[in-house]
C-alpha positions in Angstrom: 30.2 -29.0 -14.3 30.6 -25.8 -15.6 28.3 -26.1 -18.6 25.6 -27.6 -16.2 25.8 -24.5 -14.1 25.8 -22.0 -17.1 22.8 -24.1 -18.8 21.0 -23.7 -15.2 21.7 -20.1 -15.1 20.3 -19.5 -18.6 17.4 -21.6 -17.8 16.6 -19.5 -14.7 17.0 -16.2 -16.6 14.4 -17.6 -19.2 11.9 -18.6 -16.7 12.2 -15.0 -14.8 12.1 -13.3 -18.0 8.9 -15.2 -19.1 7.3 -14.5 -15.7 8.2 -10.7 -16.0 6.7 -10.6 -19.4 3.5 -12.3 -18.2 3.2 -9.6 -15.4 4.1 -6.7 -17.2 2.0 -7.3 -20.3 -1.1 -5.8 -18.8 0.6 -2.7 -17.6 2.5 -2.2 -20.8 -0.7 -2.5 -22.9 -2.4 -0.2 -20.3 0.1 2.7 -20.7 0.4 2.3 -24.4 -3.4 2.3 -24.7 -3.6 5.5 -22.7 -1.6 7.1 -25.6 -3.7 6.1 -28.4 -7.1 7.3 -29.9 -9.9 5.4 -28.9 -10.2 3.8 -32.5 -6.6 2.5 -32.4 -6.8 0.6 -29.1 -7.9 -2.6 -30.3 -6.3 -2.5 -33.9 -3.3 -4.7 -34.3 -3.8 -6.7 -31.4 -2.2 -9.8 -32.8 1.1 -8.1 -33.7 3.7 -6.2 -31.8 2.3 -2.8 -32.8 -0.4 -3.5 -30.0 2.3 -2.6 -27.5 3.4 0.8 -29.3 1.8 4.1 -28.6 0.3 6.4 -31.4 2.8 7.1 -34.0 1.6 10.9 -33.8 3.1 12.1 -30.6 0.3 14.8 -30.6 -2.0 12.0 -29.3 0.3 10.7 -26.5 -1.1 13.0 -24.0 -4.4 14.3 -25.6 -6.3 11.5 -23.7 -4.9 12.8 -20.4 -6.0 16.1 -21.1 -9.4 14.9 -21.8 -9.8 12.8 -18.7 -8.6 15.8 -16.5 -11.1 18.0 -18.4 -14.2 15.4 -18.0 -13.6 14.2 -14.4 -12.5 15.4 -11.1 -9.3 13.5 -11.2 -7.3 15.9 -9.1 -9.8 15.7 -6.3 -9.8 12.0 -6.3 -6.0 12.1 -6.2 -5.9 14.4 -3.3 -8.4 12.3 -1.3 -6.3 9.0 -2.0 -3.2 11.0 -0.9 -4.8 12.3 2.2 -6.2 8.8 3.0 -2.9 7.1 2.2 -0.6 9.4 4.1 -2.8 9.9 7.2 -3.4 6.0 7.5 0.3 5.7 7.2 1.3 8.0 9.8 -1.6 6.5 12.0 -0.4 3.0 11.5 3.3 3.8 12.3 2.2 5.4 15.5 -0.5 2.9 16.7 1.4 -0.1 15.8 4.6 1.0 17.1 3.1 1.7 20.4 1.4 -1.7 20.6 4.8 -3.3 19.5 6.7 -1.6 22.1 4.3 -2.8 24.7 4.5 -6.3 23.8 8.3 -6.2 23.5 9.5 -4.2 26.7 6.8 -3.8 28.9 5.6 -6.5 31.5 1.9 -6.9 32.1 -0.2 -9.8 33.2 -1.6 -11.9 30.4 1.0 -10.5 27.6 1.7 -13.7 26.0 -1.9 -14.8 25.9 -3.1 -11.5 24.3 -0.1 -11.6 21.9 -1.0 -15.2 21.0 -4.6 -14.3 20.3 -3.6 -11.4 18.0 -1.5 -13.7 15.9 -4.4 -16.0 15.7 -6.2 -13.1 13.9 -4.0 -13.6 11.0 -5.9 -16.3 9.7 -9.3 -14.8 9.9 -10.1 -13.1 6.5 -10.6 -9.4 6.5 -13.8 -9.9 4.6 -15.5 -11.7 7.3 -15.4 -8.6 9.6 -16.8 -6.0 7.0 -20.1 -6.2 8.2 -19.6 -6.0 11.9 -17.2 -3.0 11.3 -19.7 -1.2 9.1 -22.4 -1.7 11.9 -19.9 -0.1 14.5 -18.9 2.5 12.1 -22.5 3.6 11.4 -23.5 3.6 14.9 -20.7 5.9 15.7 -22.0 8.3 13.0 -18.9 8.1 11.1 -20.4 6.9 7.8 -19.6 9.2 4.7 -16.7 10.9 6.6 -13.1 10.7 5.9 -12.3 8.9 9.4 -14.6 6.3 8.5 -12.0 5.3 5.7 -8.8 5.9 7.9 -9.7 4.5 11.4 -10.9 0.9 11.1 -7.9 -0.8 9.7 -5.2 1.5 11.2 -4.2 -1.5 13.8 -2.5 -4.2 12.0 -1.4 -7.5 13.7 1.4 -8.0 11.1 2.6 -4.4 11.8 2.5 -5.0 15.6 4.5 -8.3 14.9 7.0 -6.5 12.9 7.5 -3.7 15.4 7.8 -6.0 18.4 10.5 -8.1 16.7 12.6 -4.8 16.0 12.2 -3.6 19.5 12.9 -6.8 21.1 16.5 -6.8 19.4 17.2 -3.4 21.2 19.5 -4.3 24.1 17.8 -4.1 27.6 21.0 -2.1 28.9 20.2 0.9 26.6 16.6 1.3 28.1 17.8 0.7 31.7 20.5 3.6 31.3 17.9 5.8 30.0 15.6 5.2 32.9 18.8 5.9 35.2 19.0 9.2 33.7 15.5 10.2 34.5 13.9 9.3 31.1 10.1 8.5 31.1 8.9 5.4 29.3 7.3 7.9 26.7 10.7 9.7 26.1 12.1 6.4 25.9 9.8 5.2 23.2 10.1 8.3 21.2 13.7 9.2 21.6 15.3 5.7 21.6 13.1 3.0 20.3 11.5 4.8 17.3 14.9 6.0 16.0 16.5 2.8 16.2 13.7 1.1 14.2 13.7 3.2 11.0 13.5 0.2 8.7 10.3 -1.0 10.6 8.9 2.4 10.3 9.6 2.7 6.7 8.2 -0.7 6.0 4.9 0.0 7.6 4.5 3.4 6.3 5.0 2.4 2.8 2.8 -1.0 3.0 0.1 1.1 4.8 0.3 3.8 2.2 -0.2 1.0 -0.5 -2.8 -0.7 1.2 -4.8 2.5 1.6 -4.4 3.6 -2.0 -5.7 0.1 -3.2 -8.3 -0.2 -0.9 -11.8 -0.5 -2.9 -14.2 -2.4 -1.0 -14.3 -0.5 2.4 -14.5 3.0 1.0 -17.0 2.0 -1.3 -18.9 0.9 1.7 -18.8 3.7 3.8 -18.8 6.7 1.4 -21.6 8.1 -0.9 -20.4 11.7 -1.5 -18.3 11.6 -4.8 -15.9 14.7 -3.4 -14.6 12.2 -0.8 -14.0 9.2 -3.2 -10.6 7.7 -3.3 -9.0 7.0 -6.8 -9.9 3.3 -6.7 -13.6 4.2 -6.0 -13.7 6.7 -8.6 -12.3 4.3 -11.1 -15.5 2.3 -10.8 -17.7 5.6 -11.4 -15.6 6.6 -14.4 -15.8 3.3 -15.7 -19.5 3.4 -15.9 -20.0 7.0 -16.8 -21.5 6.9 -20.4 -20.0 7.1 -22.9 -17.3 4.9 -21.8 -14.0 5.5 -23.8 -11.6 2.6 -23.2 -8.3 4.8 -23.8 -9.7 7.0 -21.0 -10.3 4.2 -18.7 -6.8 3.2 -19.3 -5.4 6.7 -18.7 -7.2 6.8 -15.2 -5.7 3.2 -14.5 -2.2 4.6 -15.5 -2.5 7.7 -13.4 -3.5 5.7 -10.3 -0.3 3.6 -10.3 2.1 6.3 -10.8 2.2 7.0 -7.1 2.5 3.6 -6.0 5.6 3.2 -8.6 7.1 6.3 -7.4 6.7 5.2 -3.6 8.1 1.8 -4.0 11.0 2.9 -6.0 11.9 5.6 -3.3 11.5 3.2 -0.3 12.4 -0.3 -1.8 15.5 -0.5 0.0 14.0 0.2 3.5 11.1 -2.3 2.7 13.5 -5.0 2.0 15.5 -4.1 5.3 12.3 -4.0 7.4 10.9 -7.3 6.1 14.4 -8.8 6.1 14.9 -8.2 9.8 11.0 -8.8 10.9 12.0 -12.2 12.0 14.8 -11.7 14.2 14.6 -7.9 14.9 18.0 -7.5 13.1 18.2 -4.6 10.5 
């Protein structure tokens, strides 16, 4: 029995290691390619040397210097950070208010409206891009930063997550606050939000990541290169002649650094938020 269990554990580790290698392979090759001269990127692809940076440490950051001098990387990074942080803050505010309303406020048609919202989860986002663009264009927001941020700020999934967290808050706490003279706004900001920190962290991080990775929508609504996000800029960089593959890999590496840092810092809160989204229990 012990040998069977041990064999099963070894098999699981082997399978997980294989899957990890498959997923990490492109990222490792991307990273080491950004630390090589252009001529060395495609050499020794059939050996382990393909996964090693240049043997000359001087070349490790030379490509990064070339990319920063050739393209407005700092501008694109600032734009992505601005879009991501603004989008995350707006998503937390908008979706938490909606979740609070569905969880703790009684109004007619609440169950029907919430059911219709959940039904929207099955609709692909790509199907509403054209109507969404038409609305944004009618409002005169095309080629503005607000056009990138506003349309996707409300999310059914985030509303659902906040609602479940707020439902878990005992009614006695809210009733005591009302008896002490607290308004509904104060109850929301002073009681409900502080008690839903895992949900706030989860929604904030996921919103930031979604905004950072968004490509199609910013490409549709922006024409000014100075307003491009990092993902849109990558396409421009990848088509600017002459194209150097090590520089492309460098830009891709820079674009994922922020995501890795954000995920490492907020990993615990994301797991808490998603783990409690079904019951409202942290």
